[in-house]
Structures are given as structure tokens and as C-alpha cells.
C-alpha positions in Angstrom: 102.3 140.0 81.5 102.8 136.9 83.6 104.9 136.2 86.2 107.5 133.6 85.7 107.1 130.9 88.3 109.7 127.6 89.1 107.5 124.9 90.6 109.7 122.3 92.6 108.1 118.8 92.0 108.7 116.1 94.0 107.3 113.3 91.8 104.7 113.2 88.8 101.3 111.9 90.9 101.7 115.6 92.6 103.1 116.9 89.7 100.3 116.6 87.1 97.5 118.9 88.2 99.0 121.8 89.9 101.2 123.0 86.6 98.1 123.5 85.0 96.5 124.9 87.8 98.8 127.5 88.5 99.4 128.3 84.3 96.4 130.4 84.4 97.9 132.9 86.8 101.9 132.4 85.8 104.3 131.2 83.5 104.9 127.7 84.9 108.7 126.4 84.6 108.5 122.9 86.3 112.1 121.5 88.1 112.5 118.4 89.3 114.7 117.7 92.1 114.9 115.2 94.3 118.4 114.1 95.1 117.0 112.1 98.3 115.2 109.5 96.3 116.8 105.6 97.1 117.4 103.7 95.3 118.8 105.5 91.6 116.1 103.0 90.1 113.7 104.6 91.7 114.8 107.8 91.0 114.9 106.9 87.5 111.1 105.7 87.5 110.0 108.9 89.2 112.1 111.0 86.7 110.8 109.3 83.5 107.5 109.6 84.6 107.5 113.2 85.3 109.1 113.9 81.9 106.2 112.0 80.4 103.5 114.0 82.3 105.5 117.0 80.8 105.1 115.8 77.2 101.3 114.6 77.5 100.7 117.8 79.1 103.0 120.4 77.2 104.4 121.5 80.5 108.4 123.1 80.5 110.4 121.2 82.2 114.1 121.7 83.9 115.9 118.1 85.8 118.2 119.1 88.2 121.7 117.0 89.5 120.9 113.9 91.1 123.7 114.5 93.9 122.6 111.6 96.1 126.1 111.3 97.5 126.1 114.9 98.9 122.9 113.7 100.2 123.7 111.1 101.7 126.8 113.2 103.3 124.8 115.4 105.3 121.7 113.2 106.2 123.2 110.0 107.1 123.1 111.3 111.1 119.2 112.2 110.4 118.6 108.8 108.9 117.2 106.3 112.4 114.9 109.6 113.2 111.4 109.5 112.9 109.1 110.9 110.3 108.4 114.7 110.2 111.2 115.5 112.2 114.7 117.2 111.5 115.5 114.7 109.2 112.3 115.9 107.2 112.8 119.4 108.0 116.6 119.0 106.5 115.1 117.3 103.0 112.3 120.2 102.8 115.1 122.8 103.0 118.2 120.9 100.8 114.9 121.0 97.9 113.5 124.2 98.6 117.0 125.8 98.4 118.0 124.9 95.7 114.4 125.7 94.0 115.0 129.5 94.9 118.8 129.1 93.0 117.7 127.7 90.5 114.5 130.0 89.9 117.1 132.7 90.2 119.5 131.4 87.8 116.7 131.1 85.3 115.1 134.9 85.9 112.2 133.3 87.6 110.0 136.0 90.0 109.0 133.6 92.2 108.9 129.9 93.4 106.8 127.4 95.2 106.5 123.5 95.4 103.9 121.0 94.9 104.7 119.4 98.5 102.0 120.8 100.0 99.7 118.8 98.1 100.4 115.4 99.7 98.0 114.9 102.9 100.9 113.2 104.4 102.9 116.6 104.5 102.5 119.6 107.0 101.7 122.3 104.9 102.8 124.9 107.4 106.4 123.9 107.9 106.8 123.7 103.8 105.7 127.2 103.4 108.3 128.4 107.0 111.4 127.3 104.8 109.8 128.2 101.8 110.0 131.8 103.2 113.0 131.1 104.7 115.1 130.0 101.9 113.5 132.8 99.9 114.4 135.8 101.7 118.0 134.1 101.6 117.8 134.3 97.9 116.2 137.4 97.2 113.5 136.1 95.6 109.8 135.5 96.2 107.8 132.5 97.4 104.7 131.3 97.1 102.7 130.0 100.1 100.2 127.1 99.4 97.8 124.6 100.5 97.3 122.5 97.2 95.8 119.9 98.8 92.7 122.3 99.5 89.7 122.6 97.2 89.9 118.7 96.9 93.8 119.6 95.4 94.9 115.9 96.2 91.7 114.7 95.1 92.2 115.9 91.3 95.7 115.0 91.3 94.9 111.4 91.9 92.3 111.7 88.9 94.6 113.1 86.5 97.4 110.6 87.5 94.9 107.7 86.8 93.9 109.0 83.6 97.7 108.9 82.7 98.5 105.5 84.4 101.0 107.4 86.2 103.3 105.0 88.7 102.6 105.9 92.3 105.4 105.1 94.8 104.4 104.2 98.6 106.9 105.8 100.1 108.2 109.4 100.5 111.7 109.0 98.5 114.9 108.7 101.0 116.6 105.2 102.3 115.1 106.0 105.4 111.5 106.4 104.9 111.1 103.0 102.5 112.7 101.0 105.5 109.6 103.0 107.7 107.4 102.0 104.6 108.7 98.1 104.8 108.3 98.3 108.7 104.9 99.7 108.4 104.1 96.8 105.8 105.4 94.1 107.8 102.8 95.3 110.6 100.2 95.4 108.1 100.8 92.1 107.1 99.9 90.7 110.4 96.8 90.0 111.7 97.8 91.6 115.6 99.6 94.6 116.2 101.7 95.2 119.1 101.2 99.3 120.2 103.4 99.9 123.4 102.8 102.6 125.7 105.6 104.3 127.8 106.9 107.2 129.9 110.5 106.8 129.2 112.4 104.2 126.6 115.4 103.3 126.9 118.2 100.4 125.2 116.9 97.8 127.7 113.1 98.2 126.7 113.9 98.0 122.9 115.6 94.8 123.8 112.3 94.1 125.5 109.5 94.6 123.2 111.7 93.2 120.3 111.8 90.0 122.0 108.8 90.1 122.7 107.3 90.5 119.3 109.8 87.7 118.1 107.9 85.7 121.2 104.5 86.1 119.4 106.2 85.4 115.8 105.7 88.9 114.7 107.6 91.4 113.1 107.6 94.5 114.3 105.9 97.0 116.9 105.2 100.4 117.6 106.3 102.1 120.7 105.1 105.2 122.3 106.5 107.5 124.5 105.9 110.4 126.7 109.5 111.8 127.2 111.9 112.3 123.7 114.0 109.7 123.7 117.6 110.2 123.1 119.5 110.1 119.6 121.4 106.9 120.9 118.0 105.0 121.5 115.8 106.3 118.4 119.4 104.8 116.6 119.1 101.9 118.4 115.1 101.8 117.8 115.7 102.2 113.9 118.6 99.5 113.7 116.3 96.8 115.6 113.5 97.7 113.2 111.1 99.1 116.2 108.7 101.9 115.6 109.0 104.9 118.3 106.9 107.7 117.5 105.6 110.4 120.3 102.6 109.3 122.7 99.9 111.9 121.1 100.0 109.2 118.2 99.1 106.7 119.4 95.1 106.5 119.3 95.5 107.4 115.5 97.4 104.3 114.7 95.1 102.5 116.6 92.9 103.8 114.5 94.6 102.9 111.3 95.3 99.2 112.3 91.4 98.9 113.5 89.9 99.9 110.0 92.1 97.7 108.4 90.8 95.0 110.7 93.6 94.2 112.5 93.5 92.8 116.3 95.6 96.0 118.1 97.0 95.0 121.5 98.1 98.3 123.4 100.4 97.4 126.4 101.7 99.0 128.7 105.8 98.9 128.7 106.2 98.8 132.7 104.4 94.9 131.6 107.3 93.8 129.3 109.8 95.8 130.3 111.1 95.2 134.0 114.1 98.1 134.2 114.0 98.1 137.7 116.7 95.5 137.9 118.6 96.6 135.2 121.0 99.5 134.4 119.5 100.9 131.1 122.2 103.2 128.8 120.7 105.5 126.9 
């Protein structure tokens, strides 16, 4: 007799192929639970697409509560943090914890998530969180890396067969803002990548003025030392990317492949911090 597995689904494109794969070994129940998705119209679109997939594929599907108000209340202080930070850890933990709780409620033996199929997600971090909440609720978690063996490619191919809507941002309001900032950078012929050791509020203002003088919309600042929360929030409010210095060459390659002129500048050449008292 097969074990009952509850599979957390984040969106239809990621959930179109994996339930079928797992059904070879498990009795799979798909669970769409994503109170992070903003705005509500986007949530409805993704939910309906997953319902369409479930009907077409014959998947069992349970839809969780869209408790966006509670999500926002707990996540609002994290919105200005960059991708793969405490903001994302909180969101992953929230969804996996509820999945563990729902798995117990539905008398499942084990639970998993399709999130690890995404090339943009850290599957090791997801599995670490999954194991932690599994221990809390006394249920087994299935560690995964579903993008292995062309898992992501197969999901894309299956999604195309059903003409699925494929979103271009993760889900929360913050990820939508960052995605728009990236689109703004992509829309220009050239991109400013600014590198520095430490970044403060005055530096953000200086880079923003430099961007405006050049008729652009945004820029990226890569810093060696982690900025304070106040600086991260200020950069977010002013639509300037703040990223670790280690991301510089990766970002540069992305824009060069898109045919953009990439200008790598030193922060000290833009921001004369020595003559200002720079609050953090």
C-alpha cells in the first residue's frame, strides 16, 4: 500500500509534472497554499491555473486559506530585504509549516514541496526548513531536488502543452517590486553596477542622483560589508538594488548576454563620503 504524501504546490508550472512523477511511489494530494502572493488578482490567476492542471491531469487538489493579512502583518518588516534573505526564509517556513500541519490533518504519512524544482530557489535551504517543521509536527518530510534529471525542463514542457500562465516573479509584493526594478534595468541600453566596501544612506542618494543624471531608472550597488537594515530599507524605498559583492560578476554576465552596455563603477568615485556625516 502506497504512503499518502501531501505535496505543497506554489504554482501550476512547478506543479504540473512532479505529482505525476511522485505518484509512482506515493498516493499524492496536492496542496495549494500561498498566502504570500500579491495582489489578490495574481493569487486567483495562479490558483485557477493549478485547478485547471489538477482537472486535466486527474490530481487530487486541496486549496488552503489565502490569509494574506496575517502574512503581511508578519512579513512587513522584511519586505525591504533582498532575495534569498530572512524575507524568503520566513515565507518558506510559513508555507512548509502549514503544509506539515495540513498533512497531519489529512492523515498523510509524509509531505514535500515542488519549490525545489525552481532553478532560482536554494533546494538545500528548503530541505533544511522542511526537516525542521517535520520534526516540530511529528511527520516525515521528503527531501528533494526536483530540478535534477531535467526536472525543471520537463515541467516547462508540460506547462507549454497546457498553455499555462507562467508568472515572472516569485509571489510577494517585495518580489514584484524587485522584478519591476530588474525590468527597468533591462529596458535600458546600459546598466550601472556600482561596487563598494560599505554602503550608507548618503551613498544611496549619490547613486540615485547619478542614475537620474544619466536618464536611467535604477542601478545595482554591490557591497562587501552587509548594510544595516535602515540602509536596506532606504535602498528599497528609492528603488536601488543592494546586493553582496559576490554577485557582481554574475549580474554583469546576465546583462552582457542581453546585449547591454555594462558600466562597473567604484562607489568612491560617485559618493564622496569623507565630507559628510553619513547616517546608517
